[in-house]
C-alpha positions as CSV (number, residue, x, y, z in Angstrom):
1,S,0.0,0.0,0.0
2,R,1.1,3.6,-0.3
3,H,3.6,4.9,2.2
4,R,5.0,8.4,3.0
5,K,8.6,7.2,3.2
6,K,10.8,6.4,0.2
7,L,12.0,2.8,-0.1
8,C,15.6,2.5,0.8
9,R,18.1,0.2,-1.0
10,G,17.6,-3.4,0.1
11,E,14.0,-3.0,1.4
12,L,12.2,-4.0,-1.8
13,A,11.6,-7.8,-2.1
14,G,11.0,-7.8,-5.8
15,N,8.3,-7.0,-8.4
16,R,5.7,-9.2,-10.0
17,F,4.8,-8.4,-13.6
18,G,1.7,-9.3,-15.6
19,L,1.7,-8.5,-19.3
20,V,-0.6,-9.1,-22.3
21,V,0.9,-9.3,-25.8
22,R,-1.8,-8.9,-28.4
23,E,-1.7,-10.4,-31.9
24,F,0.8,-13.0,-30.8
25,V,2.0,-15.3,-33.6
26,G,4.4,-18.1,-32.9
27,D,4.8,-21.8,-32.0
28,P,3.2,-22.4,-28.6
29,A,5.4,-25.4,-27.9
30,G,8.5,-23.5,-28.8
31,F,7.5,-20.6,-26.7
32,A,6.9,-22.9,-23.7
33,E,10.5,-24.2,-24.2
34,R,11.8,-20.7,-24.2
35,C,9.9,-19.9,-21.0
36,A,11.4,-23.0,-19.3
37,K,14.9,-22.1,-20.4
38,L,14.3,-18.5,-19.2
39,A,13.3,-19.8,-15.7
40,S,16.3,-22.1,-15.4
41,E,19.0,-19.9,-16.8
42,G,17.9,-16.3,-16.3
43,V,18.8,-13.4,-18.7
44,P,21.4,-10.6,-18.9
45,N,20.5,-7.9,-16.4
46,Y,20.4,-4.9,-18.9
47,F,18.9,-1.6,-18.0
48,G,15.9,-1.0,-20.3
49,T,15.6,1.8,-22.7
50,Q,13.2,3.6,-20.4
51,R,16.2,4.5,-18.2
52,F,17.6,6.5,-21.1
53,G,14.5,8.5,-22.0
54,R,12.7,8.8,-25.3
55,G,15.2,8.6,-28.1
56,G,18.0,8.5,-25.5
57,G,17.1,12.0,-24.4
58,N,18.4,11.5,-20.8
59,L,21.9,10.8,-22.2
60,R,21.9,14.3,-23.9
61,L,20.8,16.3,-20.9
62,L,24.3,17.2,-19.9
63,V,25.2,18.3,-23.5
64,G,25.1,22.0,-24.3
65,G,25.6,23.4,-20.8
66,R,21.9,24.3,-20.3
67,P,20.8,24.6,-16.6
68,L,19.2,21.5,-15.1
69,D,17.1,21.0,-12.0
70,R,17.9,18.4,-9.5
71,E,15.7,15.8,-11.0
72,Q,17.1,16.3,-14.5
73,R,20.7,16.0,-13.2
74,S,19.8,12.8,-11.4
75,M,18.3,11.3,-14.5
76,A,21.2,12.3,-16.6
77,Y,23.9,10.8,-14.3
78,S,21.8,7.7,-13.8
79,A,21.4,7.2,-17.6
80,L,25.2,7.7,-18.1
81,R,26.3,5.1,-15.7
82,S,23.5,2.7,-16.8
83,A,24.8,3.0,-20.4
84,L,28.3,2.2,-19.2
85,F,27.0,-0.8,-17.4
86,N,25.1,-2.0,-20.4
87,N,28.1,-1.6,-22.6
88,Y,30.2,-3.8,-20.2
89,L,27.4,-6.4,-20.0
90,K,27.0,-6.4,-23.8
91,Q,30.7,-7.3,-24.1
92,R,30.3,-10.2,-21.6
93,V,27.3,-11.5,-23.5
94,V,29.2,-11.4,-26.8
95,D,32.0,-13.4,-25.1
96,G,29.4,-15.8,-23.8
97,F,30.4,-15.2,-20.2
98,W,27.8,-13.2,-18.4
99,N,26.2,-15.5,-15.8
100,Q,29.1,-17.0,-14.0
101,C,32.3,-15.7,-12.3
102,D,35.6,-16.4,-14.0
103,G,36.6,-18.9,-11.2
104,D,39.2,-16.7,-9.5
105,S,37.4,-13.9,-7.6
106,R,40.6,-12.7,-6.1
107,A,41.9,-11.5,-9.5
108,G,38.9,-11.7,-11.7
109,D,35.2,-11.1,-11.3
110,V,33.6,-9.6,-8.2
111,P,30.8,-11.9,-7.2
112,L,27.4,-10.9,-5.8
113,S,27.9,-10.8,-2.0
114,D,26.5,-9.5,1.3
115,R,27.9,-6.1,0.4
116,D,25.3,-5.8,-2.4
117,G,22.1,-4.3,-1.0
118,D,19.8,-6.5,-3.1
119,I,21.3,-9.9,-2.5
120,E,18.8,-10.9,0.1
121,A,16.0,-10.3,-2.4
122,Y,17.9,-12.5,-4.9
123,R,18.2,-15.2,-2.3
124,R,14.5,-15.1,-1.5
125,L,13.6,-15.5,-5.1
126,C,16.2,-18.1,-6.3
127,G,18.0,-19.5,-3.2
128,N,21.5,-20.8,-3.7
129,A,21.4,-20.0,-7.4
130,V,22.9,-16.6,-6.5
131,Q,26.2,-18.3,-5.7
132,D,29.2,-17.2,-7.9
133,R,27.2,-14.8,-10.0
134,P,29.3,-11.9,-11.4
135,T,28.6,-8.2,-10.9
136,G,29.6,-5.1,-12.8
137,P,30.1,-1.6,-11.5
138,L,27.6,1.2,-11.5
139,W,30.3,3.8,-11.8
140,G,31.1,6.4,-9.2
141,A,33.8,7.3,-6.7
142,G,35.0,4.4,-4.6
143,R,37.9,2.2,-3.7
144,G,36.3,-1.2,-4.4
145,R,38.3,-3.6,-6.5
146,L,37.7,-3.7,-10.3
147,S,38.4,-6.7,-12.3
148,P,40.9,-6.5,-15.2
149,A,38.0,-6.7,-17.7
150,E,36.2,-3.9,-16.0
151,T,39.3,-1.7,-15.9
152,A,39.7,-2.2,-19.7
153,V,36.1,-1.5,-20.7
154,F,35.4,1.4,-18.3
155,G,38.8,2.8,-18.9
156,A,37.8,3.5,-22.5
157,F,35.5,6.3,-21.3
158,P,37.7,8.4,-19.1
159,E,35.7,11.6,-19.6
160,V,32.5,10.0,-18.6
161,T,33.9,8.2,-15.6
162,A,35.6,11.4,-14.4
163,L,32.2,13.3,-14.8
164,L,30.4,10.7,-12.7
165,N,33.2,10.9,-10.0
166,A,33.0,14.7,-9.9
167,A,29.2,14.5,-9.5
168,G,29.8,12.7,-6.2
169,L,28.1,9.4,-7.2
170,K,29.2,6.5,-5.1
171,R,30.2,3.2,-6.8
172,H,27.8,0.3,-6.4
173,R,27.7,-3.1,-8.0
174,R,24.9,-4.7,-10.0
175,S,24.5,-8.4,-10.9
176,L,25.2,-9.2,-14.5
177,W,22.8,-12.1,-14.2
178,L,19.0,-11.7,-13.8
179,P,16.9,-14.5,-12.3
180,V,13.4,-14.8,-13.6
181,T,11.1,-16.8,-11.3
182,D,7.4,-17.9,-11.2
183,V,7.2,-17.8,-15.0
184,Q,3.6,-18.5,-16.2
185,H,2.0,-18.0,-19.6
186,S,-1.1,-18.9,-21.5
187,L,-2.5,-18.2,-25.0
188,Q,-6.1,-17.0,-25.3
189,D,-7.7,-15.7,-28.5
190,G,-4.4,-14.6,-30.1
191,C,-3.2,-12.9,-26.9
192,L,-0.2,-14.0,-24.9
193,H,-0.7,-13.7,-21.1
194,L,2.7,-13.7,-19.4
195,S,3.7,-13.2,-15.7
196,F,7.0,-13.5,-13.9
197,T,8.8,-12.1,-10.8
198,L,12.1,-10.1,-10.9
199,P,14.4,-8.8,-8.2
200,P,14.6,-5.1,-7.4
201,G,16.0,-2.8,-10.1
202,A,15.3,-5.2,-12.9
203,F,13.4,-4.4,-16.2
204,A,10.6,-6.5,-17.5
205,T,11.5,-5.2,-21.0
206,T,14.8,-7.1,-20.9
207,V,12.9,-10.3,-20.4
208,L,10.6,-9.6,-23.3
209,D,13.7,-9.0,-25.5
210,V,14.8,-12.5,-24.8
211,L,11.4,-14.2,-25.0
212,L,10.0,-12.4,-28.0
213,S,13.2,-11.6,-29.9
214,C,12.2,-7.9,-30.1
215,R,14.2,-4.8,-29.2
216,V,11.9,-3.2,-26.6
217,G,14.3,-2.9,-23.7
218,N,18.0,-3.5,-23.7
219,A,20.9,-1.8,-25.4
220,A,22.5,-5.0,-26.8
């Protein structure tokens, strides 16, 4: 129910989505297999295009030097570091290595851990499946360790990372892997009824990208 106080990081258990896709055309058996694979493997945890505004407008807010109010600045910085994260995740997807750590967390990937505010929500949704899942940085000032791959990819954008540091944003980490639980679907009169549960901060559009092979959410 409605509440006067804003939710703090780590307080949200997750989100349940219910969607209807009209004029669905496809193989019902094949779609059922894709849903089963989705539930067992998860999907890349991209930020959806709504984070970047219509036509990517949030990414252009800082261009031109026009004055911005607090909300506009927040959207602009959030969009910038979300785009950096998506770029890093895209490279991991291309390499086929987005859902498991590299096996040596001391020198390689930084795994999802108790230091990440949403891990309890992940555990509630998928239990021990959260073990050894890699994270990527949401860029900002901080001393946390970066993997060699992160240093290489984010280091290619020194002006953007310097801007985010100067804005006072603090570095956080986000899972590269997105679990999708309680997947249910049915076909009725040409309409696909689909429901699933995601952890906090995840985008339903990224799930639709994978299930329906349409570019409605991620930046891959």
